Each structure stands twice: as structure tokens, then as C-alpha cells.
C-alpha positions as CSV (number, residue, x, y, z in Angstrom):
1,M,16.3,3.2,-8.6
2,S,14.6,6.3,-7.1
3,D,16.0,9.1,-5.0
4,D,14.2,10.9,-2.2
5,R,14.6,14.5,-1.2
6,S,17.2,13.7,1.4
7,G,19.5,12.2,-1.2
8,G,18.9,8.5,-0.3
9,S,18.4,5.9,-3.0
10,Y,15.6,3.4,-3.1
11,E,15.1,0.3,-5.1
12,L,11.8,-1.0,-6.4
13,V,10.6,-4.1,-4.5
14,A,7.2,-4.5,-6.2
15,D,4.4,-2.8,-8.1
16,I,1.1,-4.2,-6.9
17,P,-2.3,-3.5,-8.4
18,V,-4.9,-3.8,-5.6
19,D,-7.3,-6.7,-6.2
20,E,-9.2,-6.6,-2.9
21,V,-10.0,-4.1,-0.2
22,R,-11.8,-5.0,2.9
23,A,-12.5,-3.2,6.2
24,A,-10.7,-4.7,9.2
25,G,-10.7,-3.5,12.7
26,G,-9.7,0.2,12.7
27,G,-8.6,0.3,9.0
28,F,-8.3,-1.7,5.8
29,V,-6.6,-4.7,4.3
30,L,-5.4,-4.4,0.7
31,Q,-4.3,-7.4,-1.3
32,G,-2.9,-7.9,-4.7
33,R,-0.5,-9.8,-6.9
34,G,2.7,-8.2,-8.1
35,A,4.4,-8.6,-11.5
36,D,6.7,-11.2,-9.7
37,R,3.5,-13.3,-9.2
38,N,3.8,-13.1,-5.5
39,D,0.8,-12.2,-3.4
40,Y,1.1,-9.0,-1.2
41,R,-1.0,-7.8,1.7
42,L,-1.0,-4.3,3.2
43,E,-2.8,-3.5,6.4
44,L,-3.7,0.1,7.2
45,H,-4.7,1.1,10.7
46,F,-6.1,4.4,11.7
47,G,-5.5,5.9,15.1
48,V,-8.8,7.7,15.0
49,P,-12.4,6.4,14.5
50,V,-13.6,6.4,10.9
51,D,-17.4,6.7,10.3
52,A,-19.2,4.3,8.0
53,R,-19.6,6.8,5.2
54,T,-16.0,7.8,5.2
55,R,-14.9,4.1,5.4
56,K,-17.0,3.4,2.3
57,V,-15.5,6.2,0.3
58,L,-12.0,5.3,1.4
59,A,-12.6,1.6,0.4
60,E,-13.7,2.8,-3.1
61,L,-10.7,5.0,-3.5
62,L,-8.3,2.3,-2.2
63,S,-9.7,-0.3,-4.6
64,E,-8.3,1.9,-7.5
65,V,-4.8,2.1,-6.1
66,E,-1.6,0.5,-7.4
67,L,1.0,0.2,-4.6
68,R,4.6,0.8,-5.3
69,V,6.9,-0.7,-2.6
70,L,10.4,0.6,-2.4
71,R,13.2,-0.1,0.0
72,R,16.2,2.0,0.9
73,V,19.5,0.9,-0.7
74,T,22.1,0.3,1.9
75,P,25.6,1.4,0.9
76,A,28.1,-1.4,0.3
């Protein structure tokens, strides 16, 4: 479990190494397989236009990302 600054607790859902990054619409789609052997997909959408050069750099950076998905623990 992890704690945030406001004192809430979070539990790990999945650690996902990104296997694929592709441009889609106004953002990117990241895909990978977690340690639980499930496939995960994350879609990022930007509210502002992103030029081709910036998009290329972002895609390169995002391809080296490992996503950590956490969810807030609800009190019993």
C-alpha cells in the first residue's frame, strides 16, 4: 500500500511496462502487459495541439515508461 500527501491509502493494481506507443487523435495510446499477464491500455488525450516534432519526442519518452496503476482503498 501507498499513502498520498492527504493521508489516503492506495493499493497497487498493476505495474505495466509499456510495449507499444502510438499516436492517436489528439494524444497517444500506450499498451503493455502487467505481471498478472493481463493486457492494459492507456489513452492520453491532450487539450491543446501538439506539433509533429513534439509528438515524436513524447512518443520516444513514453516508450520507456513503466506505468504504475494504484486505486484508493475504501475504508471498510
